[in-house]
N, C-alpha and C positions, 0 to 999 in steps of 0.2 A: 503494499499499499504506500502510495506516494504521500510525502508529507511536505510542509514548508515551516521552517523554524523562524519564528520571529526574532529570536536572540541573535543568530548569526546570518540571518537573511540568505539561507541556502535551502535548496530542496534536499530532501532526505527520504528515509523509509523506515518503516518500523520493523525491528528485529524482534521476533518472538522470544519470550523469556518464559520457560517452563512448558509443561505438556499442553497438548491441544486435543479437543475432540475433533474427529474427522469431519471434513465438510467446510462449508463456508458460511459467512454471515448472511443476513437477509439481502444485501446488495450483490451477492454472488461473489465477493472477494474474500480472501483470507481473513480470519479473525484478527482483529487489533484490540487487545485487552489492556486494561489498566495494569500498569507494572512492566509493560513491554518497554523496550529501549528505542528511542527515536535516533537513529543514525543519521547525523547531519554533520556540520562543521564544528560543532561544540565539543569541548574537552573538559570534563567528561560528558559523554553523552547524556542528554535528559531523559528522564522517565516519562513515558507516555501515560497520560490519564484520559480514558475514554470518556466523551461527553455523557454518555449514558450509563457511565459507571459499569461497563460490562465486565464480567468475570466468568470463569468456569470453575466448576467444582467437580469432584471426583468421588465415587464411593470407594470404600476400602478395597473391594474387589477390583475396580478399575485402576486404583493406584498400584496395586500389586501387579496386574497385568502390565502396566507401563514400565515398571521397574523391572519385570521379567524380560520385556522386549528390549530394554536398554542393556541388560546383562547378556543377552544372546547376540548383540551386535558383534560383527567381526572384530577380533583382537581384544575384546572387552572381557570382563569377568574378574574374579578375585585375585588373579595374578598380575592384572594391569595396574600397576601403581601410578602411572602417569598418563595424562590425556591433555590434548590441546585441540582447539578448533579455530580456524580462521574465519574471520568475518569480512567480506569483500565489500567495499563501499567506494562510491565515487561522488564527488561533489558535481560533477559535470553531466551525470546521466545515469540511466540504468544499466546494470551489468548482467541483467537476466539473460541467460542463454550463452554467456561468455565461457569459453572452454578453459579448463584447467587440468593439470596433471600434478599430483602430489607425490614425491619420491622420497622415502625416508632413507636414512643412512643404513638401515638394516635391510634394505631392498624391497620393502613393500611399496606398491604403486597403487594409487586411487585416482580415478579420472572421472570426468564428467562435465556438466555445464552447470553454471550458477543458477540456483533456483530463486524464487521470489524473496526469501528472507536474506539471501546473500551469505548464508552459512555453508562452509564446505564440510565434507565429512570429519567427524570427531576422529582424531588419531589417538589410539591406545597403544601404549608400550610398557614393557616391564622394567625399563630402566631409562635413564636419561639419554636422549638421542636427538638428532637434528633432522630436518627435513627441507626440501627444496620445493617450491611451487612454481610450476611453469604455466604461463598464461597465454591466451590468444594463439597466434600462428606457432609460437614456440611449443605450446601444448600439443596442437594438432600434429606437429612434425615429430613429437616424442614418440618413441617406440611403445611407451605404456599407454598411449591414447587408445580408447575403445569406443 
């Protein structure tokens, strides 16, 4: 969801914070909830507060399912002590659909296109490691691109 920040006078977008129910809001767009982050030119990024004070709640069973799904993500689990996630943002326009390849020093490769929230896959590792993100044409030319 596109936003405009009155503080820095830049366009931005909402970065979801926390779990979501599947689907979209009444306007057909991804949910934007109070507590989400407004990614713009401000540092730190401001917290978004929905005009209608929208939020989501989950039953204990739903919370357990969400936690279970997180634990079954590739590379995650009790032995993964470290994790990191890149948030891609641009003050000049949308990055939706922009190609990327993430290559870890351990040899794992993750590739795809930036989705609405701008979040690339969370990388889980058992120890401290580094990674490289290849963007655009560099990503498309990378042997790990799929």
